[in-house]
C-alpha positions as CSV (number, residue, x, y, z in Angstrom):
1,M,-74.0,23.3,46.8
2,N,-75.7,25.5,44.2
3,L,-74.1,28.9,43.5
4,P,-75.9,31.9,42.0
5,R,-74.9,32.1,38.4
6,R,-73.3,35.5,38.7
7,R,-71.1,34.5,41.6
8,F,-70.1,31.3,39.8
9,L,-69.0,33.2,36.8
10,H,-67.1,35.6,39.0
11,L,-65.2,32.8,40.7
12,A,-64.5,31.0,37.4
13,A,-63.1,34.2,35.9
14,G,-60.9,34.7,39.0
15,A,-59.6,31.1,38.8
16,A,-58.8,31.5,35.1
17,A,-56.8,34.6,35.8
18,L,-54.6,33.1,38.4
19,P,-52.0,31.6,36.0
20,A,-51.6,35.0,34.3
21,V,-51.4,36.8,37.7
22,S,-48.8,34.4,39.0
23,R,-46.8,34.7,35.8
24,F,-46.9,38.5,36.1
25,A,-45.8,38.3,39.8
26,W,-43.0,35.9,38.8
27,A,-41.8,38.3,36.2
28,Q,-41.9,41.2,38.7
29,D,-39.7,39.2,41.1
30,Y,-37.4,38.0,38.4
31,P,-34.5,37.4,38.8
32,T,-34.3,35.8,42.3
33,R,-31.0,34.1,41.7
34,P,-27.9,34.5,39.4
35,V,-28.5,34.5,35.7
36,R,-25.9,32.9,33.3
37,L,-25.2,34.7,30.0
38,I,-23.6,32.2,27.5
39,V,-21.0,33.5,25.0
40,G,-20.1,31.0,22.4
41,F,-16.6,32.3,22.0
42,A,-13.4,32.8,24.0
43,P,-13.0,36.0,26.1
44,G,-11.8,39.1,24.4
45,Q,-13.8,38.9,21.2
46,A,-16.2,41.7,20.3
47,L,-19.3,39.7,21.4
48,D,-17.7,38.9,24.7
49,I,-16.8,42.5,25.3
50,T,-20.2,44.0,24.6
51,T,-21.9,41.2,26.6
52,R,-19.9,41.9,29.7
53,M,-21.0,45.5,29.5
54,I,-24.6,44.4,29.4
55,S,-24.1,41.8,32.2
56,Q,-22.7,44.5,34.5
57,W,-25.6,46.8,33.7
58,L,-28.2,44.2,34.4
59,S,-26.5,43.1,37.6
60,E,-26.7,46.6,38.9
61,R,-30.2,47.3,37.7
62,L,-31.9,44.0,38.8
63,G,-30.0,43.2,41.9
64,Q,-28.8,39.7,40.9
65,Q,-25.5,38.7,39.2
66,F,-25.6,38.2,35.5
67,I,-22.6,36.0,35.0
68,V,-20.9,35.7,31.6
69,E,-19.9,32.1,30.8
70,N,-17.7,31.4,27.8
71,R,-18.4,28.2,26.0
72,P,-16.4,28.4,22.8
73,G,-16.5,25.9,20.0
74,A,-18.1,25.0,16.6
75,G,-18.5,28.6,15.6
76,G,-20.6,29.4,18.7
77,N,-22.9,26.4,18.2
78,I,-21.9,24.7,21.5
79,G,-23.0,27.7,23.5
80,T,-26.2,28.2,21.4
81,E,-27.2,24.6,21.9
82,A,-26.7,24.8,25.7
83,V,-29.2,27.7,25.8
84,V,-31.6,25.9,23.4
85,R,-31.7,23.0,25.8
86,A,-32.0,25.1,29.0
87,P,-35.3,25.5,30.9
88,P,-37.2,28.5,29.5
89,D,-37.2,30.4,32.8
90,G,-34.9,33.3,32.1
91,Y,-31.9,32.0,34.1
92,M,-29.8,31.0,31.1
93,L,-29.5,33.5,28.2
94,L,-27.6,33.6,25.0
95,A,-25.3,36.3,23.7
96,I,-26.5,36.3,20.1
97,G,-24.0,37.1,17.4
98,S,-23.9,37.3,13.6
99,N,-22.4,33.8,13.8
100,N,-25.9,32.5,14.6
101,M,-27.2,34.0,11.4
102,I,-24.2,32.8,9.4
103,N,-24.3,29.3,10.8
104,A,-27.8,28.7,9.7
105,T,-26.4,28.3,6.1
106,L,-22.8,27.4,6.8
107,Y,-23.6,24.2,8.7
108,E,-25.5,21.6,6.7
109,K,-26.9,20.0,9.8
110,L,-27.5,21.5,13.3
111,N,-29.2,20.1,16.3
112,F,-31.4,23.1,16.5
113,N,-33.1,25.7,14.4
114,F,-31.9,29.1,15.7
115,I,-34.8,31.2,14.5
116,R,-37.3,28.7,15.9
117,D,-35.5,27.7,19.1
118,I,-34.1,31.0,20.4
119,A,-36.5,33.9,21.4
120,P,-35.0,37.3,20.6
121,V,-34.8,39.5,23.7
122,A,-32.9,42.7,22.8
123,S,-30.4,44.0,20.3
124,V,-27.3,45.5,22.0
125,A,-25.2,47.0,19.2
126,R,-24.1,46.8,15.7
127,V,-20.4,46.4,15.5
128,P,-18.7,47.5,12.3
129,Q,-15.8,45.8,10.7
130,V,-12.6,47.6,9.9
131,M,-10.5,46.6,6.8
132,E,-7.0,46.8,8.2
133,V,-3.4,46.0,7.2
134,T,0.1,46.5,8.7
135,P,1.7,49.9,8.3
136,S,4.2,48.3,5.9
137,F,1.6,46.9,3.5
138,P,2.0,48.5,0.0
139,A,-1.6,49.7,-0.4
140,K,-2.7,52.6,1.6
141,T,-6.3,53.0,0.3
142,V,-9.0,50.6,-0.8
143,P,-8.6,51.4,-4.5
144,E,-4.8,50.7,-4.2
145,F,-5.6,47.5,-2.3
146,I,-7.9,46.3,-5.1
147,V,-5.3,47.1,-7.8
148,Y,-2.6,45.3,-5.8
149,A,-4.7,42.3,-5.1
150,K,-5.7,42.0,-8.8
151,A,-2.1,42.2,-9.8
152,N,-1.3,39.4,-7.4
153,P,-4.2,37.0,-7.7
154,G,-4.3,34.4,-4.9
155,K,-1.2,35.8,-3.2
156,V,-2.9,38.3,-0.9
157,S,-4.1,36.5,2.3
158,F,-6.9,37.6,4.6
159,A,-7.2,36.4,8.1
160,S,-10.3,35.6,10.1
161,A,-11.4,34.4,13.4
162,G,-12.4,31.1,11.8
163,N,-14.6,29.7,9.0
164,G,-18.0,31.3,9.1
165,S,-16.9,34.2,11.4
166,V,-18.0,37.7,10.5
167,A,-14.4,38.5,9.4
168,H,-14.5,35.6,7.1
169,V,-17.8,36.3,5.4
170,T,-17.0,40.0,5.2
171,G,-13.9,39.1,3.3
172,E,-15.9,36.8,1.0
173,L,-18.4,39.7,0.4
174,F,-15.4,41.9,-0.5
175,K,-14.2,39.3,-3.0
176,M,-17.6,38.9,-4.4
177,M,-18.2,42.6,-5.0
178,T,-14.7,43.5,-6.2
179,G,-13.7,40.4,-8.2
180,V,-10.4,40.1,-6.3
181,N,-8.9,36.7,-5.5
182,M,-7.6,36.4,-2.0
183,L,-6.6,33.5,0.1
184,H,-8.6,32.9,3.3
185,V,-6.6,32.0,6.4
186,P,-8.8,31.0,9.3
187,Y,-7.7,31.1,12.9
188,R,-9.2,29.9,16.2
189,G,-10.4,33.3,17.3
190,A,-9.6,37.0,16.6
191,A,-6.7,37.3,18.9
192,P,-4.3,34.8,17.1
193,A,-5.4,36.2,13.8
194,L,-4.5,39.8,14.9
195,T,-1.2,38.6,16.2
196,D,-0.2,37.1,12.8
197,L,-1.6,40.2,11.0
198,I,0.5,42.5,13.1
199,G,3.5,40.2,12.6
200,G,3.1,40.3,8.8
201,Q,2.2,36.6,8.4
202,V,-1.1,37.6,6.7
203,D,-1.9,40.7,4.7
204,V,-5.4,42.0,5.6
205,M,-8.3,41.4,8.0
206,F,-11.9,42.6,8.2
207,D,-12.1,42.5,12.0
208,N,-14.8,43.7,14.4
209,M,-13.9,47.1,15.8
210,P,-13.8,46.3,19.5
211,S,-11.0,43.8,19.2
212,S,-9.0,45.9,16.8
213,I,-9.5,49.5,17.9
214,E,-6.6,49.6,20.4
215,H,-4.2,48.1,17.9
216,I,-5.2,50.9,15.5
217,R,-4.8,53.6,18.1
218,A,-1.3,52.2,19.0
219,G,-0.2,52.3,15.3
220,R,0.2,48.5,15.0
221,L,-2.4,48.3,12.3
222,R,-3.5,50.8,9.6
223,P,-7.2,51.0,8.8
224,L,-8.1,51.3,5.2
225,A,-11.9,51.6,5.6
226,V,-14.8,50.8,7.8
227,S,-17.7,48.5,6.7
228,T,-20.6,50.8,7.6
229,T,-22.5,53.1,5.3
230,S,-21.2,56.2,7.0
231,R,-18.0,57.1,8.8
232,L,-17.6,56.3,12.5
233,G,-17.0,58.8,15.3
234,S,-14.3,56.6,16.7
235,L,-12.4,56.7,13.4
236,P,-13.7,59.9,11.8
237,D,-10.9,60.2,9.2
238,I,-11.3,56.7,7.8
239,P,-13.6,56.3,4.7
240,T,-16.1,53.5,4.3
241,V,-15.6,50.5,2.0
242,G,-18.8,51.6,0.3
243,D,-17.1,54.9,-0.8
244,F,-15.2,52.8,-3.3
245,V,-17.3,49.6,-3.6
246,P,-20.9,50.9,-3.9
247,G,-23.4,49.0,-1.8
248,F,-20.9,47.3,0.4
249,E,-22.0,47.2,4.1
250,T,-21.6,44.8,6.9
251,S,-22.0,44.8,10.7
252,A,-21.7,42.2,13.4
253,W,-24.9,42.2,15.4
254,G,-24.7,41.6,19.1
255,G,-27.8,40.9,21.2
256,I,-29.4,38.7,23.8
257,G,-31.7,35.8,23.4
258,A,-33.5,33.2,25.5
259,P,-34.8,29.7,25.1
260,R,-38.1,29.6,23.2
261,D,-41.2,29.5,25.4
262,T,-39.5,31.8,27.9
263,P,-42.4,33.9,29.4
264,A,-43.1,37.1,27.5
265,E,-43.1,39.0,30.8
266,I,-39.5,38.1,31.5
267,I,-38.4,38.8,27.9
268,N,-40.1,42.2,28.0
269,K,-38.6,43.0,31.4
270,L,-35.1,42.2,30.1
271,N,-35.8,44.2,26.9
272,R,-36.8,47.3,28.9
273,E,-33.7,47.1,31.1
274,I,-31.2,46.5,28.3
275,N,-32.7,49.3,26.2
276,A,-32.4,51.6,29.2
277,G,-28.7,50.8,29.3
278,L,-28.3,51.6,25.6
279,V,-29.5,55.1,26.1
280,D,-27.6,55.6,29.3
281,P,-24.9,58.2,28.4
282,K,-22.0,56.3,30.1
283,M,-22.9,53.0,28.5
284,N,-23.6,54.6,25.1
285,A,-20.2,56.4,25.2
286,R,-18.4,53.1,26.1
287,L,-19.9,51.3,23.2
288,A,-19.3,54.2,20.8
289,D,-15.7,54.3,21.9
290,L,-15.4,50.7,20.8
291,G,-17.0,51.5,17.5
292,G,-20.4,50.0,18.5
293,L,-23.6,51.5,17.1
294,V,-26.5,51.1,19.5
295,L,-30.0,50.4,18.2
296,P,-32.6,49.7,20.8
297,L,-35.3,47.4,19.4
298,S,-38.4,45.5,20.6
299,P,-38.1,41.7,20.7
300,A,-40.3,41.6,17.5
301,E,-38.1,44.2,15.7
302,Y,-35.0,42.3,16.7
303,G,-36.5,39.1,15.4
304,R,-37.0,40.7,12.0
305,R,-33.4,41.9,11.9
306,I,-32.2,38.4,12.7
307,A,-34.2,37.0,9.8
308,E,-32.9,39.7,7.4
309,E,-29.3,39.1,8.4
310,T,-29.7,35.3,8.1
311,E,-30.9,35.7,4.5
312,K,-28.1,38.2,3.6
313,W,-25.3,36.0,4.9
314,G,-26.9,32.9,3.4
315,K,-26.3,34.4,-0.1
316,V,-22.7,35.1,0.7
317,I,-22.0,31.7,2.1
318,K,-23.6,30.0,-1.0
319,F,-21.6,32.3,-3.4
320,S,-18.3,31.6,-1.6
321,G,-18.8,27.8,-1.2
322,A,-17.6,28.2,2.4
323,K,-17.8,25.1,4.6
324,A,-17.7,24.6,8.4
325,D,-14.5,23.2,9.8
């Protein structure tokens, strides 16, 4: 059968548009079943806490359960690889942490390339670190700490949640910028590290705010400084490390990612909903109370931040000679 040319072109154009239309409709309907949010660490750590806030928000907004699933191990790499290998359909997402940017240099060989294999969805919050000691520690300020550490080279110990954790590389950055010699003591997570810090088995920790803030408020730990460039509303009387060590700044970035090739329509939908949560007064207040600093970004903007942080921590890892466990 011969069709008039104009009608043929109209039908061909309609057929070509079908995949795009069906993808758009799929994204509109998404999600039609529960979504798993993979956290590569044990419950109770900063990334886990902020991810659970986002999962609750998305569950309420999108009418399906966003279920947080903890898969700890290998500095978060086990959880990351699970998402890398998942179908790119939006039903398994990754809680992105600074560990992902650190691990790119810390591990000599990984079974994935994080920047290539995980698509950035949305930034959730920057979580500052707090330099903290027990109330009985001799130094009460950062300058006093530096003087004490230099007078006792190699005898001051700093705890971390493990080799390559943000607490670890922040401590290494402090060493690099101040010239102090401290002994790194890695733990399997922030909770046991904080327990020993409170008990006096180690001297100092550069911990993420959400897991330390209640210990500070209860008087179990004394904050010396925060790692951001300006003071925090949650600890307004505490100076920044940069007040005494010019140029010092660190934050643990928390966000959401998806397997590469996840449809842009799904990524953009999640980005819109997460960003709406970040400007919601209640959500914003909860994150601020934990010391989190929200920064809504587009997927492309978040991708650029990830690349910048990967480069920054790569320099610290190389300087320190840190190795994965």
